[in-house]
C-alpha positions as CSV (number, residue, x, y, z in Angstrom):
1,M,9.4,-2.3,3.9
2,K,8.0,-4.4,1.1
3,A,5.8,-4.3,-1.8
4,A,2.8,-6.8,-2.1
5,E,2.8,-9.1,-5.4
6,K,-0.5,-7.8,-6.2
7,F,0.1,-3.8,-6.1
8,Y,-2.5,-1.1,-6.5
9,I,-1.5,2.2,-8.1
10,S,-3.3,5.7,-8.3
11,E,-4.0,6.3,-12.0
12,I,-2.9,9.9,-11.5
13,L,0.3,9.0,-10.2
14,T,3.2,9.6,-13.0
15,I,5.9,7.3,-11.7
16,T,5.8,3.7,-13.2
17,K,4.8,1.1,-10.8
18,E,8.1,-0.7,-11.1
19,K,9.9,2.6,-10.4
20,L,7.7,3.4,-7.6
21,I,8.1,-0.3,-5.7
22,K,11.8,-0.3,-6.3
23,R,12.0,3.5,-4.6
24,I,9.8,2.0,-1.4
25,V,11.8,-1.2,-1.1
26,K,14.7,0.8,-1.0
27,G,13.5,3.5,1.4
28,K,13.9,6.3,-1.3
29,S,12.3,9.7,-0.7
30,I,9.3,10.3,-2.4
31,P,7.5,13.5,-2.0
32,S,3.5,13.8,-1.9
33,L,2.8,10.1,-1.8
34,Y,0.4,7.8,0.5
35,C,0.7,4.4,1.0
36,I,-2.2,1.7,1.4
37,T,-0.7,-1.1,3.8
38,L,-1.5,-4.6,5.6
39,P,-2.3,-3.5,9.1
40,L,0.5,-2.8,11.3
41,G,-1.2,-4.1,14.4
42,N,-3.8,-6.9,15.1
43,V,-6.8,-4.6,14.3
44,G,-7.9,-3.7,11.3
45,V,-7.9,-4.6,7.3
46,L,-5.9,-2.0,5.7
47,E,-4.2,1.2,6.7
48,I,-3.3,4.4,5.0
49,Y,-0.2,6.3,5.8
50,E,2.0,9.1,4.6
51,Y,4.8,7.3,3.0
52,R,7.4,9.9,4.8
53,E,6.1,8.4,8.0
54,L,6.8,5.0,7.2
55,L,10.2,5.9,6.6
56,K,10.6,6.9,10.4
57,D,12.7,4.4,12.6
58,Y,9.6,3.3,14.4
59,Y,8.1,1.9,11.0
60,R,11.6,0.8,9.8
61,K,11.5,-1.6,12.8
62,K,8.0,-3.2,11.8
63,D,7.1,-5.7,8.9
64,V,5.4,-3.1,6.7
65,T,3.6,-4.4,3.5
66,V,2.7,-1.8,1.2
67,V,-0.1,-2.7,-1.2
68,G,-1.1,0.5,-2.8
69,C,0.2,4.0,-3.4
70,A,-1.7,7.5,-4.0
71,V,-0.8,11.0,-4.7
72,S,-3.1,12.4,-1.6
73,K,-5.0,11.1,1.1
74,Q,-8.4,11.6,-0.9
75,D,-6.7,9.7,-3.8
76,A,-5.6,7.0,-1.3
77,F,-9.4,6.6,-0.5
78,V,-10.1,6.1,-4.3
79,V,-7.5,3.3,-4.3
80,L,-8.7,1.7,-1.1
81,R,-12.4,1.5,-2.7
82,R,-10.6,-0.3,-5.5
83,I,-9.0,-2.9,-3.6
84,V,-12.1,-3.3,-1.4
85,E,-13.9,-3.9,-4.4
86,D,-11.5,-6.4,-5.9
87,I,-11.5,-8.1,-2.7
88,R,-15.2,-8.5,-2.2
89,Q,-15.3,-9.6,-6.0
90,Q,-13.1,-12.3,-5.2
91,D,-14.5,-13.4,-2.1
92,S,-11.3,-13.0,-0.3
93,M,-12.6,-10.7,2.9
94,F,-11.6,-13.4,5.4
95,R,-8.1,-14.0,3.6
96,I,-6.7,-10.2,2.9
97,P,-2.9,-10.9,3.4
98,E,-3.5,-14.1,0.6
99,F,-5.2,-12.0,-1.5
100,F,-2.1,-9.8,-2.2
101,E,0.5,-12.7,-2.5
102,E,-1.7,-13.9,-5.4
103,G,0.0,-11.4,-7.8
């Protein structure tokens, strides 16, 4: 699992962005966390997963790129909305993976 260069974090998360990214990359346990990822398949734009789901063997074998985190599923939708608005403002709807590499 890796974190995107351009990484979004919920305004109500109490952990710092740097510490959160470090724990995600190392696969450490983080309670009550939802992650927004680039799509794991060939369909979709962005996906929301419970972080503990991403720690399972099935996902560990995949190339998962986390682009944002939130404290609940509802909060993840708020972060997702912010991401989509930024993507739209930068006219990047057709190059979403590149949008997150621009840091």
